[in-house]
PyMOL Python script that loads the backbone (N, CA, C, O; Angstrom):
from pymol import cmd

cmd.read_pdbstr("""\
ATOM      1  N   MET A   1     -87.773  32.682  39.800  1.00  0.00           N
ATOM      2  CA  MET A   1     -86.906  33.193  39.245  1.00  0.00           C
ATOM      3  C   MET A   1     -85.777  32.492  39.612  1.00  0.00           C
ATOM      4  O   MET A   1     -85.593  32.296  40.813  1.00  0.00           O
ATOM      5  N   ALA A   2     -84.569  31.858  38.374  1.00  0.00           N
ATOM      6  CA  ALA A   2     -83.084  31.317  38.860  1.00  0.00           C
ATOM      7  C   ALA A   2     -82.541  32.199  39.887  1.00  0.00           C
ATOM      8  O   ALA A   2     -82.771  33.393  40.080  1.00  0.00           O
ATOM      9  N   GLY A   3     -81.585  31.189  40.664  1.00  0.00           N
ATOM     10  CA  GLY A   3     -80.311  32.239  41.440  1.00  0.00           C
ATOM     11  C   GLY A   3     -81.476  33.089  42.548  1.00  0.00           C
ATOM     12  O   GLY A   3     -81.240  34.263  42.834  1.00  0.00           O
ATOM     13  N   SER A   4     -82.674  32.409  43.099  1.00  0.00           N
ATOM     14  CA  SER A   4     -83.233  33.178  43.920  1.00  0.00           C
ATOM     15  C   SER A   4     -82.864  32.220  45.428  1.00  0.00           C
ATOM     16  O   SER A   4     -82.968  31.001  45.567  1.00  0.00           O
ATOM     17  N   GLY A   5     -82.364  33.351  46.547  1.00  0.00           N
ATOM     18  CA  GLY A   5     -82.147  32.681  47.537  1.00  0.00           C
ATOM     19  C   GLY A   5     -82.767  32.105  48.249  1.00  0.00           C
ATOM     20  O   GLY A   5     -83.972  32.223  48.024  1.00  0.00           O
ATOM     21  N   ALA A   6     -82.346  31.071  49.619  1.00  0.00           N
ATOM     22  CA  ALA A   6     -83.709  31.040  50.619  1.00  0.00           C
ATOM     23  C   ALA A   6     -84.340  31.375  51.263  1.00  0.00           C
ATOM     24  O   ALA A   6     -85.351  30.903  51.782  1.00  0.00           O
ATOM     25  N   THR A   7     -83.477  32.899  51.394  1.00  0.00           N
ATOM     26  CA  THR A   7     -84.570  33.946  51.912  1.00  0.00           C
ATOM     27  C   THR A   7     -85.652  33.958  51.251  1.00  0.00           C
ATOM     28  O   THR A   7     -86.683  33.743  51.888  1.00  0.00           O
ATOM     29  N   ASP A   8     -85.736  34.186  49.937  1.00  0.00           N
ATOM     30  CA  ASP A   8     -86.921  34.185  49.226  1.00  0.00           C
ATOM     31  C   ASP A   8     -87.867  32.899  49.345  1.00  0.00           C
ATOM     32  O   ASP A   8     -89.044  32.930  48.984  1.00  0.00           O
ATOM     33  N   ASP A   9     -87.297  31.856  49.839  1.00  0.00           N
ATOM     34  CA  ASP A   9     -88.374  30.816  49.322  1.00  0.00           C
ATOM     35  C   ASP A   9     -88.483  31.039  51.042  1.00  0.00           C
ATOM     36  O   ASP A   9     -89.690  30.934  51.257  1.00  0.00           O
ATOM     37  N   ASP A  10     -87.952  31.236  52.053  1.00  0.00           N
ATOM     38  CA  ASP A  10     -88.413  31.568  53.065  1.00  0.00           C
ATOM     39  C   ASP A  10     -89.995  32.392  53.636  1.00  0.00           C
ATOM     40  O   ASP A  10     -91.029  32.098  54.236  1.00  0.00           O
ATOM     41  N   ASP A  11     -89.369  33.523  53.013  1.00  0.00           N
ATOM     42  CA  ASP A  11     -90.466  34.724  53.215  1.00  0.00           C
ATOM     43  C   ASP A  11     -91.739  33.956  52.175  1.00  0.00           C
ATOM     44  O   ASP A  11     -92.887  34.151  52.574  1.00  0.00           O
ATOM     45  N   VAL A  12     -91.602  33.211  51.038  1.00  0.00           N
ATOM     46  CA  VAL A  12     -92.998  32.789  50.539  1.00  0.00           C
ATOM     47  C   VAL A  12     -93.852  31.489  51.684  1.00  0.00           C
ATOM     48  O   VAL A  12     -95.006  31.088  51.834  1.00  0.00           O
ATOM     49  N   VAL A  13     -92.767  31.252  52.177  1.00  0.00           N
ATOM     50  CA  VAL A  13     -93.676  29.686  52.980  1.00  0.00           C
ATOM     51  C   VAL A  13     -93.919  30.720  54.334  1.00  0.00           C
ATOM     52  O   VAL A  13     -94.507  30.006  55.146  1.00  0.00           O
ATOM     53  N   ILE A  14     -93.696  32.317  55.045  1.00  0.00           N
ATOM     54  CA  ILE A  14     -94.136  32.816  56.335  1.00  0.00           C
ATOM     55  C   ILE A  14     -95.245  33.564  55.721  1.00  0.00           C
ATOM     56  O   ILE A  14     -96.287  33.621  56.373  1.00  0.00           O
ATOM     57  N   ASP A  15     -95.176  34.340  54.198  1.00  0.00           N
ATOM     58  CA  ASP A  15     -96.215  34.603  54.090  1.00  0.00           C
ATOM     59  C   ASP A  15     -97.882  33.780  53.636  1.00  0.00           C
ATOM     60  O   ASP A  15     -99.058  34.084  53.840  1.00  0.00           O
ATOM     61  N   ALA A  16     -97.125  32.539  52.886  1.00  0.00           N
ATOM     62  CA  ALA A  16     -98.423  31.654  53.026  1.00  0.00           C
ATOM     63  C   ALA A  16     -98.948  31.601  54.606  1.00  0.00           C
ATOM     64  O   ALA A  16    -100.080  32.017  54.854  1.00  0.00           O
ATOM     65  N   PHE A  17     -98.241  31.165  55.494  1.00  0.00           N
ATOM     66  CA  PHE A  17     -98.425  30.819  56.695  1.00  0.00           C
ATOM     67  C   PHE A  17     -99.105  31.562  57.393  1.00  0.00           C
ATOM     68  O   PHE A  17     -99.791  31.203  58.351  1.00  0.00           O
ATOM     69  N   LYS A  18     -98.898  33.327  56.727  1.00  0.00           N
ATOM     70  CA  LYS A  18     -99.571  34.034  57.440  1.00  0.00           C
ATOM     71  C   LYS A  18    -100.749  34.304  57.290  1.00  0.00           C
ATOM     72  O   LYS A  18    -101.418  34.766  58.213  1.00  0.00           O
ATOM     73  N   LYS A  19    -101.243  34.064  56.068  1.00  0.00           N
ATOM     74  CA  LYS A  19    -102.613  34.149  55.241  1.00  0.00           C
ATOM     75  C   LYS A  19    -103.456  33.294  56.237  1.00  0.00           C
ATOM     76  O   LYS A  19    -104.481  33.865  56.608  1.00  0.00           O
ATOM     77  N   PHE A  20    -103.258  32.121  56.720  1.00  0.00           N
ATOM     78  CA  PHE A  20    -103.980  31.411  57.213  1.00  0.00           C
ATOM     79  C   PHE A  20    -104.221  31.814  59.026  1.00  0.00           C
ATOM     80  O   PHE A  20    -104.981  31.206  59.779  1.00  0.00           O
ATOM     81  N   ASP A  21    -103.286  33.060  59.417  1.00  0.00           N
ATOM     82  CA  ASP A  21    -102.980  32.855  60.774  1.00  0.00           C
ATOM     83  C   ASP A  21    -104.830  33.667  61.345  1.00  0.00           C
ATOM     84  O   ASP A  21    -105.504  34.622  60.960  1.00  0.00           O
ATOM     85  N   GLU A  22    -104.942  32.833  62.174  1.00  0.00           N
ATOM     86  CA  GLU A  22    -106.069  33.830  63.561  1.00  0.00           C
ATOM     87  C   GLU A  22    -105.612  33.825  64.697  1.00  0.00           C
ATOM     88  O   GLU A  22    -105.255  32.812  65.300  1.00  0.00           O
ATOM     89  N   ASP A  23    -105.562  35.373  65.263  1.00  0.00           N
ATOM     90  CA  ASP A  23    -104.739  35.763  66.376  1.00  0.00           C
ATOM     91  C   ASP A  23    -103.717  34.437  66.751  1.00  0.00           C
ATOM     92  O   ASP A  23    -103.997  33.437  67.413  1.00  0.00           O
ATOM     93  N   GLY A  24    -102.421  34.805  66.077  1.00  0.00           N
ATOM     94  CA  GLY A  24    -101.089  33.784  66.384  1.00  0.00           C
ATOM     95  C   GLY A  24    -101.592  32.069  66.307  1.00  0.00           C
ATOM     96  O   GLY A  24    -100.926  31.115  66.709  1.00  0.00           O
ATOM     97  N   LEU A  25    -102.740  32.032  65.770  1.00  0.00           N
ATOM     98  CA  LEU A  25    -102.923  30.167  65.530  1.00  0.00           C
ATOM     99  C   LEU A  25    -103.716  30.295  63.904  1.00  0.00           C
ATOM    100  O   LEU A  25    -104.244  31.238  63.314  1.00  0.00           O
ATOM    101  N   ILE A  26    -103.501  28.932  63.578  1.00  0.00           N
ATOM    102  CA  ILE A  26    -103.790  28.129  62.283  1.00  0.00           C
ATOM    103  C   ILE A  26    -104.551  26.979  62.784  1.00  0.00           C
ATOM    104  O   ILE A  26    -104.141  26.047  63.475  1.00  0.00           O
ATOM    105  N   ASP A  27    -106.158  27.277  62.152  1.00  0.00           N
ATOM    106  CA  ASP A  27    -107.093  25.572  62.292  1.00  0.00           C
ATOM    107  C   ASP A  27    -106.388  24.560  61.906  1.00  0.00           C
ATOM    108  O   ASP A  27    -106.165  24.499  60.697  1.00  0.00           O
ATOM    109  N   GLY A  28    -105.975  23.757  62.563  1.00  0.00           N
ATOM    110  CA  GLY A  28    -105.790  22.864  61.826  1.00  0.00           C
ATOM    111  C   GLY A  28    -106.458  21.332  60.874  1.00  0.00           C
ATOM    112  O   GLY A  28    -106.031  20.377  60.225  1.00  0.00           O
ATOM    113  N   ASP A  29    -107.578  21.846  61.281  1.00  0.00           N
ATOM    114  CA  ASP A  29    -108.336  20.916  60.152  1.00  0.00           C
ATOM    115  C   ASP A  29    -108.379  21.587  58.712  1.00  0.00           C
ATOM    116  O   ASP A  29    -108.556  20.931  57.686  1.00  0.00           O
ATOM    117  N   LYS A  30    -108.199  22.972  58.742  1.00  0.00           N
ATOM    118  CA  LYS A  30    -108.407  23.826  57.892  1.00  0.00           C
ATOM    119  C   LYS A  30    -107.008  23.549  56.864  1.00  0.00           C
ATOM    120  O   LYS A  30    -107.074  23.292  55.662  1.00  0.00           O
ATOM    121  N   LEU A  31    -105.994  23.650  57.519  1.00  0.00           N
ATOM    122  CA  LEU A  31    -104.824  23.135  56.988  1.00  0.00           C
ATOM    123  C   LEU A  31    -104.498  21.961  56.710  1.00  0.00           C
ATOM    124  O   LEU A  31    -103.595  21.887  55.877  1.00  0.00           O
ATOM    125  N   ARG A  32    -104.956  20.857  57.155  1.00  0.00           N
ATOM    126  CA  ARG A  32    -104.503  19.313  56.999  1.00  0.00           C
ATOM    127  C   ARG A  32    -105.686  19.562  55.007  1.00  0.00           C
ATOM    128  O   ARG A  32    -105.161  19.223  53.946  1.00  0.00           O
ATOM    129  N   HIS A  33    -106.952  20.084  55.054  1.00  0.00           N
ATOM    130  CA  HIS A  33    -107.645  19.795  53.937  1.00  0.00           C
ATOM    131  C   HIS A  33    -106.838  21.182  53.214  1.00  0.00           C
ATOM    132  O   HIS A  33    -107.682  21.886  52.659  1.00  0.00           O
ATOM    133  N   LEU A  34    -105.930  21.545  53.128  1.00  0.00           N
ATOM    134  CA  LEU A  34    -105.403  22.619  52.152  1.00  0.00           C
ATOM    135  C   LEU A  34    -104.227  21.288  51.881  1.00  0.00           C
ATOM    136  O   LEU A  34    -104.294  20.488  50.947  1.00  0.00           O
ATOM    137  N   LEU A  35    -103.563  21.303  52.559  1.00  0.00           N
ATOM    138  CA  LEU A  35    -102.360  20.403  52.046  1.00  0.00           C
ATOM    139  C   LEU A  35    -102.550  19.275  51.672  1.00  0.00           C
ATOM    140  O   LEU A  35    -101.533  18.797  51.170  1.00  0.00           O
ATOM    141  N   VAL A  36    -103.931  18.193  51.688  1.00  0.00           N
ATOM    142  CA  VAL A  36    -104.258  17.230  51.266  1.00  0.00           C
ATOM    143  C   VAL A  36    -105.200  17.171  49.553  1.00  0.00           C
ATOM    144  O   VAL A  36    -105.336  16.176  48.840  1.00  0.00           O
ATOM    145  N   THR A  37    -105.718  18.584  49.293  1.00  0.00           N
ATOM    146  CA  THR A  37    -106.212  19.222  48.425  1.00  0.00           C
ATOM    147  C   THR A  37    -105.079  20.193  47.180  1.00  0.00           C
ATOM    148  O   THR A  37    -105.295  19.938  45.995  1.00  0.00           O
ATOM    149  N   PHE A  38    -104.521  20.708  47.336  1.00  0.00           N
ATOM    150  CA  PHE A  38    -104.287  21.889  46.598  1.00  0.00           C
ATOM    151  C   PHE A  38    -102.880  21.869  46.542  1.00  0.00           C
ATOM    152  O   PHE A  38    -102.086  21.650  47.457  1.00  0.00           O
ATOM    153  N   GLY A  39    -102.599  22.211  44.954  1.00  0.00           N
ATOM    154  CA  GLY A  39    -100.804  22.115  45.475  1.00  0.00           C
ATOM    155  C   GLY A  39    -100.255  20.836  44.777  1.00  0.00           C
ATOM    156  O   GLY A  39    -100.875  20.239  43.898  1.00  0.00           O
ATOM    157  N   ASP A  40     -99.083  20.487  45.232  1.00  0.00           N
ATOM    158  CA  ASP A  40     -98.594  19.471  45.807  1.00  0.00           C
ATOM    159  C   ASP A  40     -99.102  19.019  46.705  1.00  0.00           C
ATOM    160  O   ASP A  40     -98.852  19.371  47.858  1.00  0.00           O
ATOM    161  N   ARG A  41    -100.346  17.699  46.235  1.00  0.00           N
ATOM    162  CA  ARG A  41    -100.751  17.404  47.539  1.00  0.00           C
ATOM    163  C   ARG A  41    -100.157  16.459  48.533  1.00  0.00           C
ATOM    164  O   ARG A  41     -99.313  15.722  48.023  1.00  0.00           O
ATOM    165  N   PHE A  42    -100.349  16.286  49.731  1.00  0.00           N
ATOM    166  CA  PHE A  42     -99.533  15.594  50.675  1.00  0.00           C
ATOM    167  C   PHE A  42    -100.586  14.278  50.249  1.00  0.00           C
ATOM    168  O   PHE A  42    -101.456  14.206  49.381  1.00  0.00           O
ATOM    169  N   THR A  43    -100.058  13.198  51.347  1.00  0.00           N
ATOM    170  CA  THR A  43    -100.827  12.275  51.314  1.00  0.00           C
ATOM    171  C   THR A  43    -101.259  12.389  53.398  1.00  0.00           C
ATOM    172  O   THR A  43    -100.622  12.863  54.339  1.00  0.00           O
ATOM    173  N   GLN A  44    -102.545  11.721  53.309  1.00  0.00           N
ATOM    174  CA  GLN A  44    -102.990  11.968  54.522  1.00  0.00           C
ATOM    175  C   GLN A  44    -102.027  11.291  55.583  1.00  0.00           C
ATOM    176  O   GLN A  44    -102.161  11.398  56.802  1.00  0.00           O
ATOM    177  N   ASN A  45    -100.991  10.546  54.901  1.00  0.00           N
ATOM    178  CA  ASN A  45    -100.232   9.935  56.353  1.00  0.00           C
ATOM    179  C   ASN A  45     -98.889  10.972  56.424  1.00  0.00           C
ATOM    180  O   ASN A  45     -98.217  11.121  57.444  1.00  0.00           O
ATOM    181  N   GLU A  46     -98.669  11.567  55.306  1.00  0.00           N
ATOM    182  CA  GLU A  46     -97.602  12.508  54.968  1.00  0.00           C
ATOM    183  C   GLU A  46     -98.236  13.690  56.084  1.00  0.00           C
ATOM    184  O   GLU A  46     -97.390  14.170  56.838  1.00  0.00           O
ATOM    185  N   VAL A  47     -99.157  14.013  56.185  1.00  0.00           N
ATOM    186  CA  VAL A  47     -99.720  15.070  57.058  1.00  0.00           C
ATOM    187  C   VAL A  47     -99.843  14.692  58.432  1.00  0.00           C
ATOM    188  O   VAL A  47     -99.744  15.457  59.391  1.00  0.00           O
ATOM    189  N   ASP A  48    -100.151  12.974  58.481  1.00  0.00           N
ATOM    190  CA  ASP A  48    -100.075  13.111  60.370  1.00  0.00           C
ATOM    191  C   ASP A  48     -98.897  13.047  60.790  1.00  0.00           C
ATOM    192  O   ASP A  48     -98.676  13.053  62.001  1.00  0.00           O
ATOM    193  N   ASP A  49     -97.545  12.946  59.542  1.00  0.00           N
ATOM    194  CA  ASP A  49     -96.348  12.769  59.935  1.00  0.00           C
ATOM    195  C   ASP A  49     -95.864  14.186  60.377  1.00  0.00           C
ATOM    196  O   ASP A  49     -95.266  14.473  61.415  1.00  0.00           O
ATOM    197  N   ALA A  50     -96.230  14.954  59.429  1.00  0.00           N
ATOM    198  CA  ALA A  50     -95.934  16.850  59.765  1.00  0.00           C
ATOM    199  C   ALA A  50     -96.800  16.595  60.770  1.00  0.00           C
ATOM    200  O   ALA A  50     -96.039  16.526  61.735  1.00  0.00           O
ATOM    201  N   TYR A  51     -98.064  16.381  61.239  1.00  0.00           N
ATOM    202  CA  TYR A  51     -98.331  16.951  62.706  1.00  0.00           C
ATOM    203  C   TYR A  51     -97.764  16.767  63.650  1.00  0.00           C
ATOM    204  O   TYR A  51     -97.657  17.764  64.366  1.00  0.00           O
ATOM    205  N   ASP A  52     -97.138  15.520  64.147  1.00  0.00           N
ATOM    206  CA  ASP A  52     -96.487  14.872  64.842  1.00  0.00           C
ATOM    207  C   ASP A  52     -95.499  15.668  65.026  1.00  0.00           C
ATOM    208  O   ASP A  52     -94.849  15.145  65.932  1.00  0.00           O
ATOM    209  N   GLN A  53     -94.966  16.671  64.695  1.00  0.00           N
ATOM    210  CA  GLN A  53     -93.790  17.623  64.621  1.00  0.00           C
ATOM    211  C   GLN A  53     -94.351  19.017  65.004  1.00  0.00           C
ATOM    212  O   GLN A  53     -93.741  20.080  65.123  1.00  0.00           O
ATOM    213  N   MET A  54     -95.748  18.726  65.178  1.00  0.00           N
ATOM    214  CA  MET A  54     -96.255  20.260  65.428  1.00  0.00           C
ATOM    215  C   MET A  54     -96.690  20.458  66.747  1.00  0.00           C
ATOM    216  O   MET A  54     -97.139  19.475  67.336  1.00  0.00           O
ATOM    217  N   ILE A  55     -96.637  21.732  67.427  1.00  0.00           N
ATOM    218  CA  ILE A  55     -97.500  22.374  68.779  1.00  0.00           C
ATOM    219  C   ILE A  55     -98.630  22.397  68.295  1.00  0.00           C
ATOM    220  O   ILE A  55     -98.849  23.207  67.394  1.00  0.00           O
ATOM    221  N   ILE A  56     -99.811  21.403  68.810  1.00  0.00           N
ATOM    222  CA  ILE A  56    -101.153  21.793  68.658  1.00  0.00           C
ATOM    223  C   ILE A  56    -102.039  21.673  69.671  1.00  0.00           C
ATOM    224  O   ILE A  56    -102.113  20.641  70.337  1.00  0.00           O
ATOM    225  N   ASP A  57    -102.896  22.869  69.907  1.00  0.00           N
ATOM    226  CA  ASP A  57    -103.381  22.531  71.393  1.00  0.00           C
ATOM    227  C   ASP A  57    -104.254  21.613  71.499  1.00  0.00           C
ATOM    228  O   ASP A  57    -104.099  20.649  70.750  1.00  0.00           O
ATOM    229  N   ASP A  58    -105.360  21.605  72.379  1.00  0.00           N
ATOM    230  CA  ASP A  58    -106.206  20.847  72.542  1.00  0.00           C
ATOM    231  C   ASP A  58    -108.171  21.252  71.925  1.00  0.00           C
ATOM    232  O   ASP A  58    -109.263  20.874  72.350  1.00  0.00           O
ATOM    233  N   LYS A  59    -107.672  22.331  70.573  1.00  0.00           N
ATOM    234  CA  LYS A  59    -108.898  22.868  70.254  1.00  0.00           C
ATOM    235  C   LYS A  59    -108.309  22.650  68.878  1.00  0.00           C
ATOM    236  O   LYS A  59    -108.799  23.310  67.961  1.00  0.00           O
ATOM    237  N   ASN A  60    -107.155  21.669  68.568  1.00  0.00           N
ATOM    238  CA  ASN A  60    -107.125  21.473  67.280  1.00  0.00           C
ATOM    239  C   ASN A  60    -106.617  22.867  66.667  1.00  0.00           C
ATOM    240  O   ASN A  60    -107.234  23.197  65.654  1.00  0.00           O
ATOM    241  N   LYS A  61    -105.550  23.800  67.113  1.00  0.00           N
ATOM    242  CA  LYS A  61    -104.921  25.131  66.896  1.00  0.00           C
ATOM    243  C   LYS A  61    -103.654  24.711  66.648  1.00  0.00           C
ATOM    244  O   LYS A  61    -103.110  23.787  67.253  1.00  0.00           O
ATOM    245  N   ILE A  62    -103.019  25.549  65.519  1.00  0.00           N
ATOM    246  CA  ILE A  62    -101.518  24.860  65.405  1.00  0.00           C
ATOM    247  C   ILE A  62    -100.875  26.525  65.551  1.00  0.00           C
ATOM    248  O   ILE A  62    -101.344  27.419  64.847  1.00  0.00           O
ATOM    249  N   ASP A  63     -99.859  26.766  66.459  1.00  0.00           N
ATOM    250  CA  ASP A  63     -99.162  27.818  66.889  1.00  0.00           C
ATOM    251  C   ASP A  63     -98.618  28.134  65.444  1.00  0.00           C
ATOM    252  O   ASP A  63     -97.897  27.422  64.745  1.00  0.00           O
ATOM    253  N   THR A  64     -99.051  29.166  65.216  1.00  0.00           N
ATOM    254  CA  THR A  64     -98.092  30.280  64.020  1.00  0.00           C
ATOM    255  C   THR A  64     -96.789  29.969  63.806  1.00  0.00           C
ATOM    256  O   THR A  64     -96.141  29.301  63.000  1.00  0.00           O
ATOM    257  N   ALA A  65     -96.555  30.772  64.939  1.00  0.00           N
ATOM    258  CA  ALA A  65     -95.086  31.674  65.218  1.00  0.00           C
ATOM    259  C   ALA A  65     -94.313  30.451  65.162  1.00  0.00           C
ATOM    260  O   ALA A  65     -93.301  30.524  64.466  1.00  0.00           O
ATOM    261  N   ALA A  66     -94.584  29.172  65.819  1.00  0.00           N
ATOM    262  CA  ALA A  66     -93.603  27.437  66.415  1.00  0.00           C
ATOM    263  C   ALA A  66     -93.532  27.249  64.991  1.00  0.00           C
ATOM    264  O   ALA A  66     -92.445  27.377  64.425  1.00  0.00           O
ATOM    265  N   LEU A  67     -94.954  26.852  64.119  1.00  0.00           N
ATOM    266  CA  LEU A  67     -94.732  26.532  62.916  1.00  0.00           C
ATOM    267  C   LEU A  67     -93.738  27.071  61.770  1.00  0.00           C
ATOM    268  O   LEU A  67     -93.152  26.316  60.995  1.00  0.00           O
ATOM    269  N   ILE A  68     -93.620  28.519  61.760  1.00  0.00           N
ATOM    270  CA  ILE A  68     -93.019  29.121  61.178  1.00  0.00           C
ATOM    271  C   ILE A  68     -91.613  28.755  61.307  1.00  0.00           C
ATOM    272  O   ILE A  68     -90.954  28.215  60.418  1.00  0.00           O
ATOM    273  N   GLU A  69     -91.168  29.100  62.533  1.00  0.00           N
ATOM    274  CA  GLU A  69     -90.014  28.749  62.964  1.00  0.00           C
ATOM    275  C   GLU A  69     -89.463  27.345  62.781  1.00  0.00           C
ATOM    276  O   GLU A  69     -88.271  27.155  62.538  1.00  0.00           O
ATOM    277  N   MET A  70     -90.464  26.242  62.917  1.00  0.00           N
ATOM    278  CA  MET A  70     -89.737  24.846  62.606  1.00  0.00           C
ATOM    279  C   MET A  70     -89.482  24.734  61.348  1.00  0.00           C
ATOM    280  O   MET A  70     -88.418  24.228  60.990  1.00  0.00           O
ATOM    281  N   LEU A  71     -90.369  25.167  60.482  1.00  0.00           N
ATOM    282  CA  LEU A  71     -90.087  25.491  58.814  1.00  0.00           C
ATOM    283  C   LEU A  71     -89.318  26.167  58.291  1.00  0.00           C
ATOM    284  O   LEU A  71     -89.266  26.163  57.061  1.00  0.00           O
ATOM    285  N   THR A  72     -88.753  26.700  58.794  1.00  0.00           N
ATOM    286  CA  THR A  72     -87.509  27.864  57.742  1.00  0.00           C
ATOM    287  C   THR A  72     -86.337  28.409  59.090  1.00  0.00           C
ATOM    288  O   THR A  72     -85.479  29.277  58.935  1.00  0.00           O
ATOM    289  N   GLY A  73     -86.623  27.557  60.508  1.00  0.00           N
ATOM    290  CA  GLY A  73     -85.456  27.877  61.372  1.00  0.00           C
ATOM    291  C   GLY A  73     -85.134  29.173  61.846  1.00  0.00           C
ATOM    292  O   GLY A  73     -84.107  29.492  62.446  1.00  0.00           O
ATOM    293  N   LYS A  74     -86.711  30.365  61.327  1.00  0.00           N
ATOM    294  CA  LYS A  74     -86.489  31.772  61.346  1.00  0.00           C
ATOM    295  C   LYS A  74     -87.966  31.880  63.012  1.00  0.00           C
ATOM    296  O   LYS A  74     -89.074  31.374  63.188  1.00  0.00           O
ATOM    297  N   GLU A  75     -87.053  32.831  63.840  1.00  0.00           N
ATOM    298  CA  GLU A  75     -88.460  33.045  64.680  1.00  0.00           C
ATOM    299  C   GLU A  75     -89.066  33.831  63.506  1.00  0.00           C
ATOM    300  O   GLU A  75     -88.606  34.015  62.379  1.00  0.00           O
ATOM    301  N   GLU A  76     -90.582  34.379  64.235  1.00  0.00           N
ATOM    302  CA  GLU A  76     -91.373  35.081  63.553  1.00  0.00           C
ATOM    303  C   GLU A  76     -90.901  36.884  63.518  1.00  0.00           C
ATOM    304  O   GLU A  76     -90.903  37.391  64.639  1.00  0.00           O
ATOM    305  N   GLY A  77     -90.644  37.518  62.738  1.00  0.00           N
ATOM    306  CA  GLY A  77     -90.058  39.112  62.876  1.00  0.00           C
ATOM    307  C   GLY A  77     -88.426  38.972  62.279  1.00  0.00           C
ATOM    308  O   GLY A  77     -87.959  39.901  61.619  1.00  0.00           O
ATOM    309  N   GLU A  78     -87.760  37.964  62.515  1.00  0.00           N
ATOM    310  CA  GLU A  78     -86.462  37.363  61.806  1.00  0.00           C
ATOM    311  C   GLU A  78     -86.389  37.979  60.116  1.00  0.00           C
ATOM    312  O   GLU A  78     -85.450  38.630  59.659  1.00  0.00           O
ATOM    313  N   GLU A  79     -87.119  37.742  59.680  1.00  0.00           N
ATOM    314  CA  GLU A  79     -87.550  38.356  58.268  1.00  0.00           C
ATOM    315  C   GLU A  79     -87.519  39.620  57.949  1.00  0.00           C
ATOM    316  O   GLU A  79     -86.901  40.048  56.975  1.00  0.00           O
ATOM    317  N   GLU A  80     -88.460  40.616  59.077  1.00  0.00           N
ATOM    318  CA  GLU A  80     -88.282  42.012  58.710  1.00  0.00           C
ATOM    319  C   GLU A  80     -86.925  42.542  59.112  1.00  0.00           C
ATOM    320  O   GLU A  80     -86.341  43.384  58.431  1.00  0.00           O
ATOM    321  N   GLU A  81     -86.366  41.970  60.377  1.00  0.00           N
ATOM    322  CA  GLU A  81     -84.726  42.390  60.334  1.00  0.00           C
ATOM    323  C   GLU A  81     -83.485  42.141  59.547  1.00  0.00           C
ATOM    324  O   GLU A  81     -82.374  42.616  59.784  1.00  0.00           O
ATOM    325  N   ALA A  82     -83.804  41.373  58.626  1.00  0.00           N
ATOM    326  CA  ALA A  82     -82.972  40.509  57.843  1.00  0.00           C
ATOM    327  C   ALA A  82     -82.977  41.197  56.949  1.00  0.00           C
ATOM    328  O   ALA A  82     -82.038  40.922  56.202  1.00  0.00           O
ATOM    329  N   ALA A  83     -83.972  42.534  56.370  1.00  0.00           N
ATOM    330  CA  ALA A  83     -84.136  43.038  55.119  1.00  0.00           C
ATOM    331  C   ALA A  83     -83.691  44.510  55.136  1.00  0.00           C
ATOM    332  O   ALA A  83     -83.748  45.184  54.107  1.00  0.00           O
TER     333      ALA A  83
END
""", "prot")
cmd.dss("prot")
cmd.show_as("cartoon", "prot")
cmd.util.cbc("prot")
cmd.orient("prot")
């Protein structure tokens, strides 16, 4: 929609990542595969650069809330409070 605000875009990002959330974590390998395979495809180097900015544990799991906050500048739950 024309004229939609940043909040709408943030909600799309938040909803998308929550679909891949498993107990507060996103599988790093699955996310990498999705980023290089679907939609506006990222290169391996672009994904490597993005992963350098993420909190990834020793099991290659990404903290969903931290990722959402990094991408949107909002903590998880803020989008509901603003509505």
